[in-house]
N, C-alpha and C positions, 0 to 999 in steps of 0.2 A: 486329427483329427479325418477321419475316416470316410471315405465318398465313395465305398463300395464298388457298386460294377461301372460307373460311368468312368467313360473315358475322356482324355484330357479334353480330345475336344470338346466333348460336351459342357464340361465341366466347364472350361471357354468362355463360351458361347452363355449360360448362365451365369456367370462373370459382369460379361459385357451389359448382359440385358439388365442386372442390377445396376448397374452403374448407370446403363443409358436414363435408369427412371429414379434413381438417386436426384442426375442430374435436372430429369426434367420435373423433378417435383416442386411443388409451388415453395416461391421465398415466403417467409415470414415479415411482415411488414409493420414497421413500428407507426407508427404514424395513419394517421384519422381524418379525415373534414368535418371540422366543428361547424359550419353554416353556410348555407348556403349562396352566402353573399362572396364568398372566394379567400373568408380568412380559414385558414385551417391549423388547427393544432399539430406541431410536429414533434414527435416524444425522439429525444437522442439519447445521451450515455449520464447527462448530464441532466434530463427534467425537460422541462417541454419549453418551446418557442412560437408560439402566436404569430402566423406571416397573412398576410393580405397580398392578394392579385400575385402578377407574374416579377419576382424579383430578373432585376436586367441589368445589376451590377453587384455584380458575384466579387466577395472574396478569398481566395484557396489557399490553406496554411498547410498544405502535405501535397506529394504528388499523385496520391490516387483521386486525391478530389479535384484538381487539373483532370487528371484521365478521364473522372466520371459526366462531369460537365462537357468535356470532347464530346465524347458518346452520344451527349445529350442536345446537342449543337448550341451549345453558350460557350463565351468566350471567355471569359475573368475581368477584371480590370488591375484584379492584381496577386499576386501570385509571392507565395512565400516560395524562392526559387533555391535559400544558400549562395545569391548570388554568384550564381552560372547556370544565364538563357541557354544555355545551349543543352541542360539536362532536360531544362520541359521541351526544348525541339525533338530531343532522341525520344522521353516520355511521348508523346504525339507526332514522332516519324514528320513530321511539318512545324514553320514559325509558324507564334502566334502573337500580338501586339499584346500589352498587360505593364505593369505599371511591378517592379521589387518590392514588397514590401520586409526586402531581408532574410531574417534566416528562418527555418522553421524552427531551431528551437526558441528563437528569439525572434519572436517579427515585429517590426519598429511601429509600433499606437498610432502615433501622427502621421506616421505614413498609410498604415489603413486607413483614420478618420477621415483623411487627406479627399482621397478617392469619393468618398460621401454612399459608400456602399449600402445596399438595400437588403443581402443576404452575405455573412460568416460564417466560411464550415473549417473550426476547429478540431483538431485532434485532442484528443481522453487526455492522452497521456503527457503529451506536451506541452497544451496550453490551460486548463485543469483549472491552474492556479490564476490566468489571465481571464479567464469566462465572465466576471460582472464586469472588466474594462471590454473588453468587448462585446457582451450586450448591451452595454452602454453607448455603443458607437453605432449599432444595429442589430439586427435581430439576427439572431448567430443557432447553427447548431450542433453539434457537438458528437462526431464518431472518433471509433478506434478503426487508423489507420495504422499507426506507428506498430500495436501490438497485432492487426487486424490479422485473423486468417482467410482462407478465402469465402468461407460463407459469410463471414462479416461484409466482407469489400462486395458484394453481390450484393447482399442485402444495404450497403452504403448506399449502394447506385439508383434501390428506389426510391429511398428518404430523401434521400438528395432532390429525385425528381420530385418529389411528390411537396418536398420545400417549394420548385420552383411552378409546379401548380401542372405540373405536366407527368403526373404518376403514370399511365394508362403506357408514356413514352417510357418511361423506365422500363416498368415489364417486359414492355415490344425488345428491350436494348438485352435487358439478362435472358431473356428466349433461345434470343437468335446467338447469344455467344455458348448458349447452357448445347447449342445444335453444333454448334461449332467444335464445341469440344468432346460433343456424342463425335463427331465425326473424326479426329485425332487419334481417340483411344482405341477407334476399331483398327487402328491401326500397329498397336504395340501389336508385340509376338504373343505367343499362346502357350502359359505356360508360368511366367516373371515373376522369379518368386525373389529375386537379388534385393537384397537393403538399398537405398539410394540417398548419401548424403549431401548436403548444401553447406559449404565449408567459405567463412570471408577470410579470406588472407592480410591480415595487414602488416608493418613493418617487423612486426615482436612477438604476433598469439594468432588462435584462429578464433573466431566467433562462431560456435556449430550450431547450423538452423535444428532445430527437430520438427517433429509432426505436427506440432501448433501454431507453428510458422507461417506467416506468408506459402512460399512455394514449398516448407514439407505437408501441409494443405491442401497444396493441389497435384503432387504427388501423393495425395490417398487418394484424393475425387478419383483421377485418370488409375484405381486402382495398379497404384509401386508403395513399394511398403521404405518409409521415411528411417532411418538406420538409427538414431532417436528417439521412443514416445515419452515422452513426457510436457507434462501440463502449460511447461516454460519453455517459452519460445524459442530462446536464443541460450547455449553453453558462449558466455566470454572469457576470452582470456586461457583457451586452449589448450596446452602443449602440443608434443606432439606423444608422450606416453599416454595423455586423453584417446587423442587421432587413433593410436595403435590399437586400445580396449575397445575403441568400437567398433573397428575392423570394416569399415563399408564394403561391402561389391562395385558401387559407381559412386565415384569425389570430383563433385563437382564444386569446384572451387575459384567464387568469385573472387576478381582484382580490381584494385586501380592499374594504375601505369605507372611504374616504379620497380622496386627490389620488396619482397615481400618472404613470411619466414617461412613459405614453398618455399624457392632458390635454396634457401639455409637447407631443410630436412630432407631435400631432393641427396644431396652428399651424407646424410644419414645413412648409415647401413640399416636401421632398425626401419628407415620408413620402407623399403621396400620386401619388409614381413606384412603390409597389410597388403587387404584382398584387392583392393580394387587399382592396388601397382604392379601386385604379380598376375598380372589379367590384363592391365595396357588402359584402365577403366578410370583413367584419370586426366576429364576435359577442364579447361580456366574458360572462366565465362564471363561479364562483365559485370563489374558490381552493381552500376545502376539497373539495370535488366532484373539484375536476380538479388538484388536486396534492398534499394533504395526504392525500387515503382514498388508498386501494386494497384492493381485493376484489373479493369476482363482481357484489353487490351494484350497489360502485360503476364496476365495470365496464360493466356493462347498461344504470346511466344514463347513461355517456361516450355508450352509441354512441343511448341514447333522444335524447340533444340535440341529439346532432349530425344526424339524421332533424329535429328537429323547425326550425335554425335555419339548417342549409344546405339543405333539401330543404323543408320542407315538407313534413315529412311526420310522424304521429303513429304 
């Protein structure tokens, strides 16, 4: 596309203005107050749920819901934490007291019921099959966390706030977050055109995160270009040939502790043909922070990490 006589500085200024306007745009909230008595009809991905009063005993079945509750000043009584409480400490940057209800993939319904919750927040992908059982325990809202984009996660914060009877607080939390992101976006250098890729490395393959993934959609929101533009959030089981074909300019590799295929591929001469490798733009990042977690604070962390690693900016 031709930009005529516009200077690079003018173009960058216009781009940043457009991004700031996009970030400041009002979020579309999918819930409404049904009656003046405090009963609300909360619309979610599997229908609607009636909630009365202000729930205080909340069970969260995904990490992003825990982070949303934290932003709203609520400590859940139960969390599907994969039986790894240290992840919740890392997610929030502090310790909270709660009961584990098992794994995110298969939460223990007996443990959930024993907590006598007055609100359950479940994930569309992982928990749709058990929605009737969850709804029989307590009012349940189902949101898309596991495959949720950045915008979806922002919308979910306000839906959760509305379910708690604190919609205005949710709107305030999102507005404050968008101001923080806009300030970080201003630090991205003029004219950035390189293609960014997040890949999750396991011992035998990589999963490549596209423009529709949470991290990929964060890249797009701040004006960066994801290396893979796709409506599917993740390409699973990618080998070295696929990574070479994508040829990202910036490669962030999310890993757990222990050896992964990245260690193997580094010894393969073909690995050196990738643009990111040639320019020294391959960075290992924490898998929890970049792939397992989602949330407003996680998005801010991702942007800050990119600023530090790629641009050397704080």
